[in-house]
C-alpha positions in Angstrom: 0.2 -0.2 0.1 3.2 2.3 0.6 4.1 1.7 -2.5 1.1 2.5 -4.3 0.7 5.8 -2.3 4.4 6.7 -3.0 4.1 6.2 -6.8 1.1 7.7 -7.0 2.7 11.1 -5.0 5.5 10.8 -7.7 3.2 11.2 -10.3 1.6 13.8 -8.9 4.8 15.6 -8.1 6.1 14.8 -12.1 2.8 16.4 -13.3 3.1 19.6 -11.2 6.7 20.1 -12.5 6.2 19.0 -15.8 3.2 21.9 -16.3 5.2 24.5 -14.0 8.1 24.1 -16.8 5.4 23.9 -19.7 4.3 27.0 -18.5 6.8 28.7 -18.2 8.1 27.7 -21.1 5.5 29.1 -22.8 5.1 32.2 -21.1 9.0 33.1 -22.3 8.8 32.2 -26.0 5.0 33.7 -26.4 5.7 36.9 -24.4 4.7 39.1 -27.3 1.8 37.8 -27.9 0.7 38.0 -24.5 2.0 42.2 -24.5 1.1 43.2 -27.7 -2.5 42.9 -28.9 -2.5 44.9 -32.3 -6.4 45.6 -34.2 -5.5 46.9 -38.0 -8.4 48.2 -38.6 -8.9 52.0 -38.4 -13.0 52.3 -37.0 -13.2 56.1 -36.7 -11.2 59.2 -37.4 -11.0 62.5 -35.3 -13.4 63.8 -38.0 -16.1 62.2 -36.3 -15.8 64.3 -33.3 -15.9 67.2 -35.8 -11.9 67.8 -35.2 -9.6 68.8 -38.2 -6.6 66.3 -38.4 -3.3 65.6 -40.1 -2.8 62.1 -41.5 0.9 61.2 -41.2 3.3 58.5 -42.2 6.6 58.6 -40.6 9.7 57.0 -41.4 11.9 54.9 -38.3 15.4 55.1 -38.8 15.3 51.2 -39.2 12.5 52.1 -42.3 9.1 51.3 -40.6 6.1 53.6 -41.9 4.2 54.9 -38.8 1.0 55.9 -39.1 0.1 59.2 -37.3 -2.8 61.6 -36.8 -1.7 65.6 -35.6 -5.0 67.4 -34.3 -3.9 70.6 -34.1 -5.4 73.4 -31.8 -5.9 76.9 -32.7 -4.9 78.3 -29.8 -2.9 75.6 -28.6 -0.9 76.1 -25.1 1.2 73.0 -25.6 1.3 69.9 -27.5 1.0 66.5 -26.2 2.8 63.1 -27.8 0.5 60.4 -26.9 2.0 56.9 -26.3 -1.3 54.6 -26.6 -1.5 51.3 -24.7 -0.6 47.8 -26.2 -4.3 46.9 -27.3 -6.5 48.3 -30.7 -5.1 51.2 -32.4 -5.1 54.9 -32.6 -8.7 54.9 -33.7 -9.9 53.8 -30.1 -8.3 56.8 -28.4 -10.7 59.6 -29.7 -11.9 60.1 -26.0 -8.6 60.8 -25.0 -8.1 63.1 -28.1 -11.3 65.2 -27.4 -10.3 65.7 -23.4 -7.2 67.5 -24.5 -8.1 69.2 -27.2 -10.7 70.8 -24.5 -7.9 71.4 -22.1 -6.5 73.9 -25.1 -3.8 71.4 -26.0 -2.3 70.0 -30.0 -2.3 66.0 -30.3 0.1 63.8 -31.9 -0.8 60.0 -31.7 0.7 57.4 -33.6 0.9 53.4 -34.0 3.4 51.4 -33.2 4.8 49.1 -35.4 2.0 46.2 -36.1 -0.7 48.8 -35.1 -3.6 49.9 -37.2 -1.9 51.2 -40.6 1.7 50.9 -39.1 4.1 48.4 -41.0 6.4 45.9 -39.2 5.8 44.0 -35.9 5.5 45.2 -32.4 8.9 44.6 -30.2 9.6 46.4 -27.4 13.0 48.0 -28.9 10.4 49.0 -32.2 8.2 50.8 -29.6 11.2 52.7 -28.1 12.6 53.7 -31.9 8.6 54.5 -32.8 8.2 57.0 -30.2 11.9 58.6 -30.9 10.5 59.1 -34.3 7.2 60.6 -33.2 9.6 63.4 -30.8 11.7 64.0 -33.9 8.5 64.8 -36.1 7.2 67.6 -33.0 11.0 69.2 -33.0 12.1 69.1 -36.5 9.1 69.4 -38.5 6.6 71.3 -36.6 9.1 73.1 -35.3 7.9 72.9 -31.7 10.1 73.8 -28.4 10.6 70.7 -26.2 9.5 73.1 -23.3 6.3 73.0 -24.9 5.8 69.4 -25.7 4.0 67.0 -22.7 4.8 63.0 -23.5 1.4 61.4 -22.2 1.3 57.5 -22.4 -1.2 55.0 -21.1 -0.9 51.3 -19.8 1.9 49.9 -21.8 2.0 53.7 -23.4 3.4 54.9 -20.0 6.5 52.4 -19.9 7.4 53.4 -23.8 6.9 57.2 -22.2 9.2 57.1 -20.0 12.0 55.8 -21.6 11.6 58.5 -23.9 10.9 61.2 -21.0 14.4 60.1 -19.7 15.8 60.8 -22.6 14.8 64.1 -23.4 13.4 67.0 -21.4 9.8 67.8 -22.1 7.1 70.0 -20.5 6.0 67.5 -18.4 5.2 63.7 -18.5 1.8 61.9 -18.0 1.8 58.3 -17.1 -1.1 57.1 -16.6 -2.1 53.4 -15.5 0.9 51.8 -15.8 3.2 49.5 -14.4 6.7 49.8 -12.6 8.0 46.7 -15.2 6.8 43.6 -17.0 7.9 41.3 -14.7 6.5 42.7 -12.1 3.1 42.7 -13.6 4.6 39.1 -14.2 4.9 38.9 -10.7 1.0 39.6 -10.2 -0.7 36.9 -12.9 1.9 33.9 -11.8 3.4 34.7 -8.5 4.6 30.8 -8.9 6.8 31.8 -11.5 10.5 33.2 -12.0 8.8 36.2 -13.8 12.4 38.3 -13.0 14.2 35.4 -15.2 11.4 34.9 -17.9 10.6 38.4 -18.7 12.9 39.0 -22.1 10.4 42.1 -22.6 11.1 44.2 -19.8 9.8 47.7 -20.0 11.6 48.6 -16.4 10.0 52.0 -15.7 10.7 51.6 -12.5 14.4 52.0 -13.1 13.9 55.3 -15.3 11.2 57.2 -13.6 13.9 58.5 -10.9 16.2 60.0 -14.1 13.0 61.8 -15.8 14.0 65.8 -14.7 10.7 67.2 -16.3 7.6 67.4 -14.0 5.7 64.3 -13.3 2.1 63.4 -13.1 1.2 59.9 -12.4 -2.7 58.8 -12.9 -4.2 55.5 -11.3 -7.3 53.9 -10.3 -7.4 52.2 -7.0 -9.9 50.3 -9.1 -8.0 48.9 -11.8 -8.2 45.4 -12.5 -5.6 44.7 -15.1 -2.6 46.7 -13.3 -3.0 47.1 -9.6 -2.9 51.0 -8.0 0.7 49.7 -6.3 2.6 49.8 -9.3 1.7 53.8 -9.4 2.4 53.9 -5.6 6.0 52.5 -6.3 7.1 54.3 -9.5 5.9 57.7 -7.5 8.1 56.8 -4.7 11.3 56.1 -7.1 9.8 59.5 -9.0 10.2 61.6 -5.9 14.0 61.1 -5.2 14.8 63.5 -8.3 14.5 66.9 -6.8 14.3 69.4 -9.0 10.9 69.0 -10.6 7.4 68.5 -9.2 5.9 65.1 -8.9 2.0 64.3 -8.4 -0.3 61.2 -8.1 -3.4 61.7 -9.0 -6.1 58.8 -8.1 -8.8 58.4 -10.0 -11.7 55.9 -9.5 -13.2 53.1 -12.3 -11.7 50.4 -14.3 -8.5 50.1 -15.9 -10.0 51.1 -19.7 -12.1 53.6 -18.5 -11.1 55.1 -15.2 -10.2 58.7 -17.2 -14.1 58.6 -18.6 -15.7 57.4 -15.4 -13.8 60.5 -13.7 -14.9 63.5 -15.5 -14.4 66.5 -13.9 -11.9 65.2 -11.2 -9.6 63.5 -14.0 -9.7 66.0 -16.5 -8.8 69.1 -13.7 -5.8 67.3 -13.0 -4.8 67.3 -16.1 -5.6 71.2 -16.6 -4.0 71.8 -13.1 -0.7 70.0 -14.2 -0.6 71.2 -17.9 -1.1 75.4 -16.2 1.6 75.0 -13.6 4.2 73.1 -16.0 3.4 75.2 -19.6 4.6 78.5 -19.9 1.8 81.0 -21.1 
């Protein structure tokens, strides 16, 4: 009887270990599929919300054609470089474009490679190159001074934006509903796996944010069901280690994808105050 129990326990242990290894292998090799969820169809344009816009094709240093919209404001107090999240494309961000326009801001929003009409395949390094290309367009083509540019990133876009803001000195950096690193997100969803070792895709905002010299606004909801609010608390703790510029943590309400809408005036007033503080008339 003891021999039978021993064999059963050994079999169970073998199954558990094999399943653990297989899951780790899948997580390692299929990371891009877990991180990037591009949508190719452009379902609407700013014309749907009665905003004039210019459709652009920006060419990256590695030959990728990045699709973008320039949505000008006739009396802009600044310009926003908008880096969106990991799913959909620019056509799913009209609500945010409207909010920024109502705040008196011009908007440049673009699709990462592999998203929307942009060519190529999504990758971490690729998103950085795409973001740099959009920044260069504002500086070199639109002749906008960096002191008049606000870098805004939501969710995955916050991680890409932190890379960009570390390299430059924009008027301000806004990070909304974002994470400290892919490894930390992995720990949340797979606490039984060594995600720090398995993370081929890094997006280590937690290592970058204290190096950003521009004013920072971090926005997050405690109701976020995808990225825990604790990620923004950690990011804010790191951000305030850099003492030369203001740092603000704005708590909003609602889930990951709709919190900025459900929070209404609390959200828009928080943005307005931050922008008023950092942008010269």
